[in-house]
N, C-alpha and C positions, 0 to 999 in steps of 0.2 A: 379175081378180076371181077370187074363190073361191067355188063356188058348196055349200051345204050339201045333204046329201044327206037325202032323206024318210028316213021310218020305214020303209017300206015298202022304200024302194033298199037300204037298210041289211041289211034284214031277208034282203032276198035276194040280196045280196053274200054274205052272212055262211053261206048255204042254201048259196051256189055254192061258195065259199069250202070249207065241210064236205066238198062231195060232194067237191072236187078232192083234198085233206087226204086221202081214202080212199083213192083210186088213189097217192098218196105211199107207204104201206105194199103194194102189192103188191112181187111177186117178179120182180125187176124189176135189171138191172144197172145200176151208179151213174152212165155215161154218160146212159143212158136218165133215172135219176132226176132229174138234175142240168137234161137238158131239160124235163124236164114241168118241174120248179119254177121254170124261168124264165118258161116259157110260161104257168102259171095264172098269175104274177105280171103279166106282159105284161096280160093277159085282165083282171084283176081290178082293174090301176089304169088303166086305157085308154091304155096306154104307145103307141107306136108301135117303140120299143126298150127290150130286157132282156137281163140278161145278168146270168150269176152266177159268183163267180169262187170258187174253194177254196184255201184254205188249206194246205202240208204242215204237218210239223213244225214247219218250222224258222220258219215265220210270215211265208213269202214265196207270192207265187202259183202253185201246183202246176197249176192247170185251170182255163179262161177259158169260159164256155159262150155264146152272144149267140142270141139272138133276133131275129127282122128286119131280118139284115142279112142277102142273097143271098152263095153261094158266092162268086162272081164280085170283089164286094165287100171280104168278110175278103180271100179273097188280095191284094188293092190295098193292104189295110195294110201297109206295112213290119212292122210286130212287133204280138205281142200285149201287151198295158197289161204295165206291169212293175211298179205297185205306188206309183205317185207320184201328185201331184194329189192329187184328190179320192177316187180311188179308196186312196190313203196313207193319207189323213188318216181314211177308213174304216175299215182297216187296225187305225187305230191309238185306236178310240175303242168302247165301246158304246152311243153313241147315233147313232140314224138321221142323217142327214142331209137337208134338206128346202130344196133354192134352186129359183126361179125362171129363175137366168141364170147358167149354169157360166162364160160368160168373166166376169161382176163377181163372180165368187167372188176372195178371192187366193189361197186352196186350190189350184186348176185351174190348172194347166199345160199344157193346151192339148192339142191331137189330133194324132196323127200322119198326115203326109203321108195324103190319099186316104181320112183317114176322115170318113163322113159329116157333117155338119152337126148338134147337137146344142143345146138350149135349157136345157131345164128338166129338172132330178134330183131323183131321189128315190132316196139309199142306205141299206139296212139293214143291220146287221151277222147274222148267222146265229150265233145264240151257243147253247151248251149244258152252263150251271152257268156256269161262271169262262173255258171256250175258248172261241175264235173259231174256228170252223169252214170260214166264208166270208162273203161278200156277196153281198145280191141287190142288183141298178143297175136302175135304171128311168129312160129318158128322153124325151124326148118326149110330153108328156100329150095326148094327141088329144083337141081342142074344146078346152080350156084352154090356156092360156099355165102352169100350173103346176100340178103336184101340191097336192093338199086335205089337210088333216091326217085326214081319213077315211082316204084315200090310204092316208097311212101306218100308220094304226092298222090295217087290214087287211093290210100288206105287212109288220108284226112279226109277225100273227099266224101268218102264212104263213111266213115265216122261222121262226117257231118249232116249228111242224107240220114244218118241212125239217131244222131240226138232229136233231131226233127220226131222222126218215127216213134222213139220210147216216147218221149215227153207225151205224144200222142197219144199212146197207147196207154200209159199212167191216167191220165185224161179220162179215158176210155172206162178205163177200172174204177177209178172212182166214181165218173157216172152213174154206171152200172150198182156200184155197190150204194151208192145214194136215192139211185130207184128204188132198187128192193126193200131199204128201210123204209122209204116214203109207201111203199105197196102193203109191207106188213104194219104200219100204224094206220094205214086207209082201213085195212080187215078189221082188224083190232077194234078202231072205233064203229065200223058196222056194226062188229059184234055188241058194241056198246048201247048201241043204238036200238038194236035187237030187243032190249032185258027189259 
């Protein structure tokens, strides 16, 4: 049974989302940024687990950040997601996927050995224009059997903020790498001038 949010509850969630989005534009590393996005998504949708997958230029999962699993639980899972099943389906669409039971969905490919049990699922692509940068995955809605349309809308808004923040973090990382390379070249030239 889906419960609709009251106007006040929705306003409170939007204010919290806005405040969280302001934190996403702080000067932080990409890894920290991804963890914050996944954590905010988990809080906003009241999910037990959240994850964020980042795609490389080849369209494959490059990074996978999870929230809600202990380090021990993560180590017990034999391999990170490979982009099959629902994760793969989300990689090939610009639409969100919201389902009450992962096991009943024909796109599901199951879980690896030692993976915790998960039932409800909400997956939202992180897009900037035509480019899909990654996806947000939420599972196990707390206190309800499935995620709501309100949850989906809130996470879609977070994904839009996240796309800009991820793009900015990547640009910053590229700029820092170029700056370091330029500094090394200048040092090398200075050494050559002293010879």
